[in-house]
C-alpha angles and dihedrals in degrees: 000000000000111000116234118214133194139061134299126189121228112279095028102076088112090072093051090047090054089049089055090049090057088065096040098043112015106047096252112176105181129350150144135211131191133180129188122194118189093347096309127103110241098170126031111158138151139171149153130050127328090197117024095193096056098029093239109168124236103249133196090265100041114137125215133198107233109188116210094006078084088072090072090055090053091047091052090052091050090047090055090056090046091053090050089055093247100109127051110195091201093054121100113264087233090066088073100024107034095186088060089077091076117113093034095297101127095114099046110116132217089244092056090052093047094048092046096248101113096093092239102115091130140002129238094218109099112242133188124219089249089055091049091053089049090057097200095083088053093052091051090050091052091049091055097040122110117217114271090218134009106291112248096017099096143356122249118171111255089209096178109001090061091073098050091046094051091040094054092047089053091047094048090051101038105023093232127097114250090253092054091045088053093049097047103034104031116014098036099050091043094045086234120153100224125131141183098190105024118225111238089236089070099045095101090062096061119108117231115250118232118208123247115266115253118269110287098203139035089247091055091048092050091050091048091051091048090055103032107019120129112288096012122132088239092058091047093048101041097043103027089243092316097310090117107054094215110193094015115150089249096049107218089214089070091059121108089228090058093049092048099051125076111247099159092189100055121001104069112141118199150141112258089238089056093056093045090048092050093050088045088058089057094056098041146329120317109193088332096313122117117176100192137005129251090254092055091048091053090049098050096042093052113114114263100160137030136161147081100323118237090216105032096033090214126101107274138175133192141186119198099321095325122101114234124235109277139135088273089056114021113191135166100288141347089270096051115117128198140092139264125220133220112281098022115302118133139172129182147154129228114199098193093052096037089236132156110182133181137173124180131175142167101221103081116216123217103226128115099196103058128307117262090226094056092039091054093051093049093047089051091050090049090056093048095054 
């Protein structure tokens, strides 16, 4: 039996028991989970292996790449600029980033991009992985790109492009990259170990991702092909037209180059306690720090997009950068706001319950509609409150 380490407050042992079950029943390899309630950590647990090949243990300070859970961090940074009166979600992106208007995109708003309705889920310009890591070639491709569907007419998950668009808007407003803004305005003040653009000094703390198992049933295979089959919008969006070899035996998301670049949609690297602490500071004070107000939270979590998704196929809904509570992303309540990541990670806040929650892991699951490990943790938390 895998030993679970950490601390659990009275009344929240159900969450830690669910965390233990993930190792005993769901093939967990290495993971961490943290829950804050009213600004105080009530669960902070970890266990297993950070690197299965070498047997390196998951320690208290292990970091994990958490894919699209990163989108919530980008959305929080944007919300802070909104609250300061520096960002207008309803303004055209080109107001902040004039070159974005190329390809007939002058009218696309920040809100359309952040709710996955801008038609920019992928780019037609061929890009290499090295160019993606360099970022600037991607920005030039986005500037030239024509929308892939009429902006505002449908939602299609901007799996990777979301982060570069939001990141460049933040940079044009603030002068800092989104990773630098996160470090200096969020992670640093909170003492939270969360990075977009990992310093080389921290590389040795990162857990090694393990690819999802192959589809176990014909139904799972058919769903995977509907989302990621050749020529699908999902394949284009999630792999940048194959430039990112998602699911390759040598997972590119384990590469130092991927950790070092800023991909604010997909390469955040954090401790679970950092993500929970950051979300906790969006719903209340954490050691005297509050990132955004209640009014801002209500504004950014409000639904802006809903429907069968052109990339993910399933029914999806978003606020301003945050995924809404649906079967594809079950959270604590219908008013929770946050984002899951490929393979099973998830982080969210819940204003009414004062909750900041995060779960990260290195063994990627293969499901589309929520991961049973995360679902079990969230259900246990719901029963504890």
